[in-house]
N, C-alpha and C positions, 0 to 999 in steps of 0.2 A: 293226591287227595283232591276232592272237589267240594265246592261250596258256593254260597251266594254272598255278595258284598252287601252288608247291611249298614255300613257307615264308612264315609270317606272324610278324612281330615286334610286332604291335599297330598300328603306324602305317605301316610299310613292308611291301611284299609282293614276294617274288621270283617272277617269272613266267617259265616256260620255254616257248619256242615249239616248234613241230613240228620245227624243225631244231636243237633242243637249245641255242639261244642263251638266255642269261639276262638279264633286265631287272629293275632295282630300281625298283618302281613305288609310287606313292602313289595315294590315292583322289581322284576328282573329285567334289566336292560330298558330299551325304549319301546313303548307301545304307541301305535298310531292307528287311527281309523281311516281306511282308504277313502280318499275323496273329500275328507272334511278335516279342517284344522280345528282342534279342540284344546281347551286349556286343561282338561282332565281326561286322560286316556282311559281311566277306569271309573265307572259310576256305580252308585247304589242300584242294586237290582241285577248287576252283571253276574253271570255264572262263570266261575273261574276255576282253573286248575292251579294247585299250589303244592309246594313241598315244605315239610316241616324243617326248621333249621334252628340251630342254637338251643337256647333254653326252651323249656316247654311252653307252648302257647304262642310261639312266633312262627312265621312262615314267609315264603317268597312266592309271589304270584308269577307263574311262568306262561300262562295262556289264558285268553278270554274266549269263552264259547260264543258262537254266532248269536247275535241279538235278533229276536223276532220283531222288536221295535225299540225305539228310544225317543226321547224328546229333548230338544235343545233350545237355548235362548242365546241371544247375543251376549258376549262377555261384557261385563261392566267396565273393565279396565282396558280391554283390547277389542275395539269395535269390529275388527275384521276377523275375529276369532269367535268360535262357538263354545258354549259351556253345556255339557251334557247334564241335564237335571236328574234323569233316572232312566233305567233301561228295563225292558221286559215287563211292561205295564199292561194290566188287563183293562183298567179304566182310569182316566184322569177326572178328578172332581175339582171343579173350581169353587172354592169356598168364598162366598161374596156376602156383602151386607148392603142394605139399602141406605143405611145411615150409621154414622159414628163407628167407623168411617164409611163413606159412600164408595162403592165399587162402580166405576164407570163401565158402560157397555163397550167402550173402546178397549179397555183392558180385557174384558171378557172375550171379545171377538178376536183379539190378538192370540189369546191362548187357544181358542177354538180353531182358528185357522192353522195354528201350528199342530194341534192334535190331529186335524184332518190330514195335513201334509205327511205326518209320520204314522198314519193309520192306527191311531189310538182312539178308541171310543171315549166320549166325553159326556159329563153330566154337570149340573150345577146344584150347589147347596146354598140356599140363602139362610144365613144364620142370624141370630139375635132378634127373632120375631117377637120376643117378649118385650122389647123396648120400642117397637115400631109405632109411629103415629098412624092415624087413619090414612093420611096421604101416603105414608111409606108402605102400608099394607096394600093399598091400591096399586102402587108402583110394583110391588113384589108380585102381586097376582098378574099384572100386565106382562112382566118379564118372564114369569114362569109359563104363561100361556104362549108367548112368542117362541121361547127356546124349545119348549116341549113340541110345538108344531113343526119345528125344524129337525126333530129327531134327537134332541138332547134332554134326557130325563131331568126333571127339576124337582127339588125338595125344599120345603120351608121348615126350619127347625129352630129350636132354642137349646143351645148347649147348657145354659144356666138352669133351665127348668126341665130339660129332658124331653121336650115336646117333639114328637115324630121321630125320635132317635131309633126306636125299635124297627121302624120301616127301613132305616138306613142300614142297620145291622144285617138285615136279611139280604140286601143287595151287595153288601161288602163281603159277606161270608165266602171263604174259600177262594178269594180273588186277591191279586196284587193291586192295591189301590193307591193312587197318588193324590195327595191333597196339596193344592197350591192356591195362593191368593195373597192379598195385601196383608201387611202387618196390622194387627188389631181386629181382624175379622173373626178371630176366635178359633183358628184351626186347631191349636194344641188343646184348648179347652174342650172342643168338640170331640177330639180323639180320646181325651180322658173320660168324657161322658160315655162314649161308645164302649170303651174298655177301661174301667177304673184301675185295673191291674197295671197299666202302663205308667201312670203317674208322671206324665211328661211335664216338664217345667213350663209354667205359664207366666204371663206378666202380672203386674199388680192388679188387685181387684178392681180398682178404678178404671183400668185400661179396658174393661169390658164395655164401658160406655164411651170410651175415647179411642184414640189411635193405637195405644198400646206400644209395647217395646218389641224389638226383635228377640224373641225368646228362643228361637231355633237358629243355631249358627250354621250347622251343616245338615244336608239332607240325610235322613236316617230311616231305615226300614225297621218296623216293629212287628213282631208276630202278634196276631190277635188271638185272644183266648177262645173266641168262638169260631176260629178258623180263618186262614188267609193272612195277609200282611197289609200293613199301612205304611206308606212312605210319607213322612212329614218333611216339608221343605221350608227353608227360610222365607220369611215374608218378603215380598218383592213389591216395589213401587212401580217400576216400569218393566215391560216385557218386550225386548227387542227381537225382531224377526231376523233370521239369517237364511241366506241361500234361496231367496224367492225371486223368480222372474215375475214380471207384471202379469203375464197371462195366467200364471199359476194361481194368483191370489183369488181371482173370480171363481176358479174351479174349486176353491176351498170353502166357498159359501154354498151350502146345499141348495138353497132356493135359486141361486144364480146358475148353478151347474145344470139344473133341470131345464133351464131356458136356453142354454148355449146353442143347441141345434137350431133354434128358431131365429137367431140373430142373422142378419144379412151377411155379415163378414165373419169369417172363422176366427180372426184375431181381434174381434171386437173388444174394446176396453170398457164399454158400457158408460162412456162419458160423453162423447160428441158425435158418435157415428149415427147415421140415419138407419131406420128400421131395426133398432136395437130392441130385442124382446125384453131385456131386463128393464130398460127405461120405460117401455110401454107398460110393463107389469107394475112398475113403481107409480106411474100416473094413474093406474086403475086401482091402486091400493092393495095389490097382491104382494108387493115387496115392501117390507118395513122401512120407512124413511131413515130411521136411526141406524139400522144395519147398513143401508146404502151410504149414509154419511161416513160411517166407520170404514167402509170399503174404500171410499175415496181417500180417506186419511192414510190407509195402508198402502194404497196405490202410490201416494206421494211420500210415503215413509214418514208421515207425521207421527209424533208421539202423543196420540190422543189421550192415553191414560195419564200422561204427565200434565196435560192441560186440564183434564176433568177431575183429577184426584184432589180431594179436599182433606 
């Protein structure tokens, strides 16, 4: 039998077949991904082959079909290991907030760099616009203009009031969508607004205006009533990169990538080399200083989001 993993609790996996039947499955033997050490061999979004066993509704996963993409982060407990967040994703949506809590661009850029590395289209959703101050609205407009110009579609919404939610439904329809972001930015509330049939657990009402609680424990894939799937992930405070060489990082910034052929040196780090096209563009105002600052942090493996997160 074949199906897709819609939830993983570490040792058991809920698999949904094409006819929407659910099976509680375990793994057969040891699964490893060639070339990468991971804490979870099977992830939400994986397409698997399994056999029914024992009582009705149980099964054993015997094979994982090839992934067309996946996204990983550094394991929280094992710094040299990777944790697969999800697989076979059509688009990653970074759910952010300008305030209460504030999402730093350091955190956003780490996620975008990872999405670029694993060939996953990405977009941004700025939630909670109903509580933004004038300054927060100006900051939101600034960031939306910046990231949209780099090829990342950006949306400003209110999960509480339903503002601009219909536009999101149109782009989510019939796709496998991954939502990721800090705890408290309203991911689960937004998903419930997008599809009230899901009734995903959210934090206390007061958490809408504050940091909130970790209401999602494991990544889980939800079928959308209007077509497609939504993968909701646990709120994360930091996003650690894995398996990146220094040269790779600049290639994951679209605005840098376009300038690489014009640098004097092929292995230019865009830090101290003469005749660097990226630094020249920065001086001329064609490269955003905040993005460049975040690039330097990534190059030095600094935890920008931990510094900026409030």
